[in-house]
C-alpha positions as CSV (number, residue, x, y, z in Angstrom):
1,M,-70.9,-36.7,-1.9
2,G,-69.6,-37.0,1.7
3,S,-68.4,-33.8,3.3
4,C,-65.1,-35.5,4.4
5,S,-64.3,-36.6,0.9
6,I,-65.2,-33.2,-0.5
7,R,-63.0,-31.4,2.1
8,V,-59.9,-33.6,1.6
9,S,-60.1,-33.6,-2.2
10,L,-60.6,-29.8,-2.4
11,V,-57.6,-29.3,-0.2
12,A,-55.5,-31.4,-2.5
13,A,-56.8,-29.7,-5.7
14,A,-56.4,-26.2,-4.3
15,L,-52.9,-26.9,-3.1
16,A,-51.9,-28.1,-6.6
17,V,-53.5,-25.2,-8.4
18,H,-52.2,-22.6,-5.9
19,I,-48.6,-23.8,-6.1
20,A,-48.7,-24.1,-9.9
21,A,-50.4,-20.7,-10.5
22,P,-47.5,-18.3,-9.6
23,A,-45.2,-19.9,-12.3
24,Q,-47.7,-18.8,-15.0
25,A,-46.9,-22.1,-16.8
26,A,-50.0,-24.1,-15.8
27,R,-52.3,-25.2,-18.6
28,I,-56.0,-25.2,-17.8
29,D,-58.5,-27.2,-19.9
30,Y,-62.2,-27.4,-19.0
31,T,-65.5,-28.4,-20.4
32,V,-69.0,-27.2,-19.3
33,D,-72.0,-29.1,-20.4
34,A,-75.8,-29.3,-19.7
35,G,-78.6,-31.4,-21.1
36,V,-81.6,-33.6,-20.5
37,E,-81.6,-37.3,-20.0
38,H,-84.3,-40.0,-20.3
39,D,-83.8,-43.1,-18.2
40,D,-86.3,-46.0,-18.5
41,N,-85.1,-47.7,-15.3
42,V,-83.5,-45.1,-13.1
43,R,-83.5,-47.2,-9.9
44,L,-82.2,-50.3,-11.8
45,T,-84.8,-52.6,-10.4
46,P,-85.6,-56.0,-12.0
47,V,-89.4,-55.3,-11.9
48,D,-91.6,-52.2,-11.9
49,A,-89.0,-50.0,-13.7
50,D,-89.2,-46.2,-12.9
51,S,-88.9,-44.1,-16.0
52,Q,-87.7,-40.5,-15.5
53,R,-86.5,-37.4,-17.2
54,I,-83.4,-36.0,-15.6
55,L,-81.8,-32.5,-16.0
56,R,-78.0,-32.6,-15.9
57,A,-75.1,-30.2,-15.7
58,G,-71.4,-30.9,-15.5
59,L,-68.0,-29.4,-15.3
60,G,-64.8,-31.3,-16.2
61,F,-61.3,-29.9,-16.0
62,L,-57.6,-30.7,-16.3
63,V,-54.8,-28.6,-14.9
64,T,-51.2,-29.5,-15.9
65,Q,-47.8,-28.1,-15.3
66,D,-44.4,-29.6,-16.1
67,G,-41.7,-27.1,-14.8
68,S,-38.5,-27.4,-12.9
69,A,-40.1,-26.4,-9.6
70,V,-43.6,-27.9,-10.0
71,Q,-44.9,-30.9,-11.8
72,A,-48.7,-31.2,-11.4
73,A,-51.7,-32.8,-13.0
74,V,-55.2,-32.4,-11.6
75,A,-58.2,-34.0,-13.4
76,G,-61.7,-33.6,-12.0
77,R,-65.3,-33.8,-12.9
78,A,-68.6,-32.8,-11.1
79,D,-72.0,-33.8,-12.3
80,Y,-75.3,-32.4,-11.0
81,R,-78.5,-34.4,-11.5
82,D,-82.0,-33.0,-11.0
83,F,-84.4,-36.0,-10.8
84,Q,-88.0,-35.3,-11.7
85,G,-89.4,-37.6,-9.0
86,G,-88.5,-39.8,-6.0
87,L,-84.7,-39.7,-5.9
88,D,-82.7,-36.9,-4.2
89,D,-81.0,-34.4,-6.4
90,G,-77.3,-34.1,-5.8
91,V,-73.7,-33.8,-7.0
92,E,-71.4,-36.7,-7.9
93,G,-67.7,-36.1,-8.4
94,M,-64.3,-37.5,-9.1
95,L,-60.8,-36.1,-8.7
96,S,-57.4,-37.4,-9.6
97,A,-54.6,-35.1,-8.4
98,Y,-50.8,-35.4,-8.6
99,L,-48.4,-32.7,-7.4
100,N,-44.6,-32.8,-7.0
101,W,-43.2,-29.6,-5.5
102,V,-39.4,-29.2,-5.7
103,L,-38.1,-27.4,-2.6
104,L,-34.4,-28.0,-3.2
105,Q,-33.3,-28.9,-6.7
106,D,-32.0,-32.5,-6.9
107,R,-32.3,-32.8,-3.1
108,L,-35.8,-32.4,-1.6
109,S,-39.4,-32.4,-3.0
110,F,-42.9,-32.9,-1.6
111,T,-45.5,-35.1,-3.3
112,V,-49.3,-35.1,-2.9
113,Q,-51.6,-37.6,-4.6
114,D,-55.3,-37.6,-4.1
115,E,-57.9,-40.0,-5.7
116,L,-61.6,-39.3,-5.2
117,E,-63.8,-42.0,-6.8
118,L,-67.4,-43.0,-7.0
119,Q,-67.8,-46.6,-5.8
120,A,-70.6,-49.1,-5.2
121,I,-71.9,-49.5,-1.6
122,D,-73.2,-53.1,-2.3
123,R,-70.8,-54.8,-4.7
124,Y,-73.4,-57.4,-5.6
125,A,-76.2,-54.9,-6.5
126,A,-76.6,-52.9,-9.8
127,D,-75.2,-49.4,-10.3
128,A,-78.3,-47.5,-9.1
129,P,-78.1,-43.9,-7.8
130,D,-78.7,-45.0,-4.2
131,N,-75.9,-47.6,-4.4
132,R,-73.1,-45.2,-4.7
133,Q,-70.6,-43.6,-2.3
134,Q,-67.6,-41.3,-2.6
135,V,-64.3,-42.9,-1.6
136,N,-61.1,-40.9,-1.1
137,V,-57.5,-41.9,-0.9
138,L,-55.0,-39.1,0.0
139,S,-51.2,-39.6,0.0
140,A,-48.6,-37.0,1.0
141,G,-45.0,-36.8,2.0
142,P,-41.4,-35.7,1.3
143,N,-38.8,-37.2,-1.0
144,F,-35.1,-36.9,-0.2
145,L,-32.8,-37.3,-3.2
146,F,-29.1,-38.3,-3.0
147,D,-26.3,-39.9,-5.1
148,L,-24.1,-42.8,-4.2
149,G,-21.5,-42.9,-7.0
150,S,-23.3,-43.9,-10.1
151,L,-26.5,-44.7,-8.2
152,H,-29.3,-42.2,-7.8
153,G,-31.1,-42.6,-4.5
154,R,-34.6,-41.5,-3.3
155,L,-35.9,-41.9,0.2
156,E,-39.7,-41.4,0.5
157,A,-42.0,-40.9,3.5
158,R,-45.8,-41.1,3.1
159,W,-48.9,-40.5,5.2
160,I,-52.0,-42.1,3.5
161,D,-55.6,-41.5,4.6
162,T,-58.4,-43.6,3.2
163,R,-62.1,-42.6,3.7
164,A,-65.4,-44.0,2.4
165,E,-68.7,-42.2,2.7
166,V,-70.7,-45.3,3.8
167,T,-68.3,-48.3,4.2
168,D,-66.7,-47.2,7.4
169,E,-64.5,-50.3,7.7
170,F,-62.4,-49.0,4.8
171,D,-61.4,-45.9,6.8
172,S,-57.7,-46.0,7.9
173,S,-54.5,-44.1,8.4
174,R,-51.3,-45.4,7.0
175,V,-47.6,-44.4,7.2
176,G,-44.9,-45.7,4.9
177,V,-41.3,-45.3,3.9
178,A,-39.5,-46.4,0.7
179,L,-35.9,-46.5,-0.4
180,R,-35.2,-46.5,-4.1
181,L,-31.7,-46.9,-5.8
182,T,-31.4,-46.5,-9.6
183,R,-28.6,-47.1,-12.0
184,E,-29.0,-45.6,-15.5
185,F,-27.0,-47.4,-18.1
186,D,-28.0,-45.0,-20.9
187,D,-30.9,-42.8,-22.0
188,R,-33.0,-45.9,-22.8
189,S,-32.4,-48.4,-19.9
190,R,-32.1,-48.4,-16.1
191,L,-32.0,-50.8,-13.2
192,G,-33.5,-50.1,-9.8
193,F,-33.7,-51.6,-6.3
194,N,-36.8,-50.8,-4.2
195,A,-37.6,-51.5,-0.6
196,Q,-40.8,-50.2,0.9
197,W,-42.8,-50.6,4.2
198,T,-46.3,-49.6,5.1
199,D,-48.1,-49.7,8.4
200,T,-51.9,-49.7,8.2
201,D,-54.1,-48.7,11.2
202,Y,-57.9,-49.1,10.6
203,D,-60.3,-46.9,12.5
204,Q,-62.5,-50.0,13.2
205,P,-60.1,-52.8,14.1
206,L,-62.9,-55.2,14.8
207,L,-64.0,-55.1,11.2
208,A,-60.5,-54.9,9.6
209,R,-57.1,-56.2,10.8
210,D,-54.2,-53.8,11.3
211,H,-51.1,-55.0,9.5
212,Q,-47.7,-54.1,8.1
213,R,-46.6,-54.8,4.6
214,T,-43.0,-55.0,3.2
215,D,-42.1,-55.2,-0.4
216,V,-38.6,-55.7,-1.8
217,Y,-38.0,-55.9,-5.6
218,A,-35.8,-55.0,-8.5
219,R,-37.0,-53.1,-11.5
220,F,-35.6,-53.0,-15.0
221,E,-36.8,-50.6,-17.6
222,R,-35.9,-50.3,-21.3
223,Q,-37.1,-48.2,-24.2
224,Q,-36.3,-49.0,-27.8
225,A,-37.4,-47.7,-31.1
226,H,-40.5,-49.9,-31.3
227,I,-40.6,-51.7,-27.9
228,D,-40.7,-50.5,-24.3
229,Y,-41.0,-52.6,-21.2
230,A,-40.6,-52.6,-17.4
231,I,-40.2,-55.7,-15.2
232,D,-40.5,-55.8,-11.4
233,A,-39.4,-59.0,-9.5
234,G,-39.2,-59.4,-5.8
235,Y,-41.0,-60.6,-2.7
236,S,-43.7,-59.3,-0.2
237,W,-44.5,-60.0,3.4
238,L,-47.6,-59.3,5.5
239,D,-47.5,-59.1,9.3
240,Y,-50.8,-58.8,11.0
241,A,-51.4,-57.4,14.5
242,D,-53.0,-60.7,15.6
243,G,-49.8,-62.6,14.8
244,E,-50.7,-64.1,11.4
245,T,-48.1,-63.7,8.6
246,R,-48.3,-64.1,4.8
247,D,-45.8,-63.9,2.0
248,S,-45.8,-64.0,-1.7
249,P,-43.6,-63.4,-4.8
250,L,-44.0,-60.0,-6.5
251,L,-43.9,-60.0,-10.3
252,R,-45.0,-57.3,-12.7
253,L,-44.6,-56.7,-16.4
254,E,-45.6,-53.8,-18.5
255,A,-44.7,-54.0,-22.2
256,G,-45.6,-52.1,-25.4
257,W,-44.9,-52.6,-29.1
258,R,-45.4,-49.7,-31.5
259,Q,-46.1,-50.5,-35.2
260,G,-45.6,-47.1,-36.8
261,E,-47.1,-44.0,-35.3
262,R,-50.7,-45.2,-35.3
263,N,-50.7,-48.6,-33.7
264,R,-49.6,-49.9,-30.3
265,I,-50.0,-53.2,-28.6
266,S,-49.6,-53.4,-24.8
267,L,-49.3,-56.2,-22.3
268,A,-49.6,-56.1,-18.5
269,L,-49.0,-59.0,-16.1
270,A,-49.1,-58.9,-12.3
271,Y,-48.7,-61.3,-9.4
272,Q,-48.7,-59.5,-6.1
273,F,-50.4,-58.4,-2.9
274,S,-52.7,-55.4,-3.2
275,D,-55.8,-53.8,-1.7
276,A,-58.4,-51.2,-2.7
277,A,-56.4,-48.2,-1.4
278,D,-53.2,-49.3,-3.0
279,Q,-54.9,-49.9,-6.3
280,A,-56.6,-46.5,-6.3
281,L,-53.2,-44.7,-6.1
282,V,-51.7,-47.0,-8.8
283,D,-54.6,-46.4,-11.2
284,G,-54.7,-42.6,-10.7
285,A,-55.7,-41.0,-14.0
286,A,-54.0,-37.6,-13.5
287,G,-50.4,-39.0,-13.6
288,R,-50.9,-40.8,-16.9
289,P,-49.3,-39.3,-20.1
290,E,-52.6,-39.4,-21.9
291,A,-54.6,-37.6,-19.2
292,T,-57.6,-35.7,-20.6
293,V,-60.6,-33.7,-19.3
294,P,-62.9,-36.3,-17.8
295,G,-66.1,-36.7,-19.8
296,G,-68.2,-38.1,-17.0
297,V,-68.2,-39.5,-13.5
298,L,-68.0,-43.3,-13.7
299,V,-68.6,-45.8,-11.0
300,D,-65.4,-47.8,-10.4
301,G,-65.9,-51.5,-10.6
302,G,-63.5,-52.3,-7.7
303,A,-64.7,-53.7,-4.4
304,I,-64.2,-51.3,-1.4
305,V,-63.2,-53.8,1.3
306,P,-60.3,-53.5,3.7
307,S,-58.9,-56.9,3.1
308,V,-55.6,-57.4,1.3
309,Y,-55.8,-59.8,-1.6
310,R,-53.3,-61.7,-3.8
311,L,-53.8,-60.4,-7.4
312,Q,-53.1,-62.4,-10.5
313,R,-53.9,-60.3,-13.6
314,A,-53.2,-60.4,-17.4
315,A,-54.4,-57.7,-19.8
316,L,-53.8,-57.3,-23.5
317,A,-54.7,-54.1,-25.5
318,W,-54.5,-52.7,-29.0
319,D,-54.8,-49.0,-29.9
320,H,-55.1,-47.6,-33.4
321,A,-55.2,-43.8,-34.0
322,G,-56.0,-43.1,-37.6
323,E,-56.8,-39.7,-39.3
324,R,-60.5,-40.5,-39.3
325,F,-60.9,-43.8,-37.5
326,G,-59.8,-44.7,-33.9
327,L,-60.0,-48.1,-32.2
328,R,-59.2,-49.6,-28.8
329,T,-59.7,-53.2,-27.8
330,E,-58.7,-54.7,-24.4
331,A,-59.2,-58.1,-22.8
332,Y,-58.2,-59.0,-19.3
333,A,-58.5,-61.9,-16.8
334,Q,-57.7,-61.7,-13.1
335,R,-58.0,-63.6,-9.9
336,L,-58.4,-62.0,-6.5
337,R,-57.7,-64.2,-3.5
338,Y,-58.5,-62.4,-0.3
339,V,-56.5,-62.9,2.9
340,D,-59.6,-62.6,5.1
341,A,-62.2,-65.4,4.8
342,F,-65.2,-63.1,5.1
343,V,-64.6,-61.7,1.6
344,P,-65.4,-64.2,-1.3
345,D,-62.6,-64.8,-3.8
346,E,-63.2,-63.6,-7.4
347,D,-62.3,-64.8,-10.9
348,D,-62.9,-61.9,-13.3
349,R,-62.9,-61.6,-17.1
350,G,-63.6,-58.6,-19.2
351,L,-63.6,-57.3,-22.8
352,L,-63.7,-53.7,-24.1
353,L,-64.2,-52.4,-27.6
354,A,-64.2,-48.6,-28.3
355,L,-64.2,-46.8,-31.7
356,T,-64.5,-43.3,-33.1
357,Y,-65.2,-42.4,-36.7
358,R,-65.1,-38.8,-38.1
359,L,-68.1,-38.8,-40.6
360,A,-67.3,-35.2,-41.6
361,P,-64.9,-32.5,-40.3
362,S,-67.5,-31.4,-37.7
363,V,-69.3,-34.7,-37.1
364,T,-67.9,-37.6,-35.0
365,L,-69.6,-41.0,-34.4
366,A,-68.3,-43.0,-31.3
367,G,-69.3,-46.3,-29.9
368,W,-68.2,-48.7,-27.3
369,A,-69.1,-52.1,-25.7
370,D,-68.0,-53.5,-22.4
371,F,-68.5,-57.0,-21.2
372,E,-67.6,-58.3,-17.7
373,W,-68.0,-61.6,-15.9
374,I,-67.3,-62.0,-12.1
375,E,-67.4,-65.4,-10.4
376,Y,-67.6,-65.4,-6.6
377,R,-66.0,-68.7,-5.8
378,Q,-67.3,-69.3,-2.2
379,L,-70.8,-68.2,-3.2
380,G,-70.9,-70.5,-6.3
381,A,-72.4,-67.6,-8.3
382,E,-71.5,-65.4,-11.3
383,D,-72.5,-61.9,-12.2
384,E,-72.5,-60.8,-15.8
385,A,-72.7,-57.2,-17.0
386,R,-73.0,-55.8,-20.5
387,R,-72.7,-52.1,-21.4
388,I,-73.1,-50.7,-24.9
389,G,-73.0,-47.0,-25.8
390,L,-73.3,-44.9,-29.0
391,S,-72.9,-41.1,-29.5
392,L,-73.1,-38.6,-32.3
393,E,-71.4,-35.2,-31.8
394,K,-71.7,-32.1,-34.0
395,S,-69.3,-29.2,-33.6
396,W,-70.8,-25.9,-34.4
397,T,-67.8,-23.8,-33.7
398,R,-64.3,-24.4,-32.3
399,H,-65.7,-24.4,-28.8
400,W,-69.4,-25.2,-29.0
401,S,-70.9,-28.7,-29.8
402,T,-74.0,-30.7,-29.4
403,S,-74.2,-34.5,-28.7
404,L,-76.8,-37.2,-28.6
405,S,-76.0,-40.5,-26.9
406,Y,-77.6,-43.8,-26.2
407,Y,-76.5,-46.2,-23.4
408,R,-77.8,-49.7,-22.6
409,Y,-77.0,-51.6,-19.5
410,E,-77.7,-55.3,-18.8
411,R,-76.9,-57.2,-15.6
412,D,-77.6,-60.8,-14.8
413,S,-76.8,-61.5,-11.1
414,G,-76.3,-65.0,-10.0
415,V,-75.8,-63.7,-6.4
416,L,-79.1,-61.9,-6.2
417,D,-80.8,-64.1,-8.8
418,N,-82.3,-61.3,-10.8
419,E,-81.9,-59.5,-14.2
420,V,-81.7,-55.7,-14.7
421,R,-82.1,-53.8,-18.0
422,Q,-81.7,-50.1,-18.6
423,N,-81.9,-47.7,-21.6
424,V,-80.6,-44.1,-21.3
425,W,-80.9,-41.3,-23.9
426,Y,-79.0,-38.1,-23.3
427,L,-79.0,-34.9,-25.4
428,W,-76.6,-32.1,-24.3
429,M,-74.6,-29.0,-25.4
430,S,-71.0,-28.4,-24.3
431,Y,-68.4,-25.6,-24.3
432,R,-64.7,-26.3,-24.4
433,N,-62.2,-23.5,-23.6
434,R,-59.8,-25.2,-26.0
435,P,-60.8,-26.9,-29.3
436,R,-60.0,-30.6,-29.6
């Protein structure tokens, strides 16, 4: 993990915990685990696979507070791996932190958001230990609240810093402002107007182009007994330092339908400009209502490139939460059209299936399968990845448990013209400070 990423992320996490602690209202959940792993292709090479035994230890945590003065959610995970030959031992981590500190009630607050992720260095290569880097996106700034008759106003100012451990062209400093006006019709519906502007200054302008982005859009939200939805509609403009300009409609839809208390179907549609830093802040795990203690450090599938792209995405998901059986299915399709020609456009498709089944009060079986297809249009090649996992967990007490898991990874690369196969077994014991 890069020292810069560690330093910035620890500052954000420490700030959130320090501010939340005096109120004695913060909830802290954590899990400590350790075990032994067997990997039959630890370097993820298409030939001459290297089989190794790996000793592992990890710490995951979630700190939350929802008070009148502080609203905070900090989810993090650190994993240590001790390789038995060849590869360097080390720590990999992730952090998703959100903090809103109210300085003057209904008038002034200060918001910090930090997203530390593990990303691929070479987007066309397999997810090997030596093809990973820490990427950090930090956003901070004040919020000024005011009223204009029946309208609630919010003026935001943000400084955003982006850093990658290896991909230096991603490094940048950004400043932005946003004006938001909202009219609440009742407890279930509201209409808002949003105007936001961001100026991006890259550290290496020869590899990435400085630009300004302006978004203007209206947002309508409504929650009903069984249906909730939010619609954004507007327009975006890009102004580059070299004189080039781009513009595009901005359309987003998030909708959910609840069938009873156990089933929910959700739909998400998007047509907009985006980039890797913007997407990291939008996808932050800490700010979600269902935030939990991270069970592992995952490598994000996004591409860490500085170029802005036009995103077209559709995703459909179904969640079922039964007394003994839980199920989640999600399918998505998206197109990424990069503004800069040096980055190949992508057509992506994906399918996820995850389930849990409680065999007995203290025994849980879980399984999941993930399929992904990425077509690189200018390269005329497609990468296909398949991931399948299965785990069995036994709870010995309310806090202690033991798990055995199996994971298989298959990747067929049309870009590198190779095939990679990997099988991983992991046996570990964990301690949770709060029972599930």
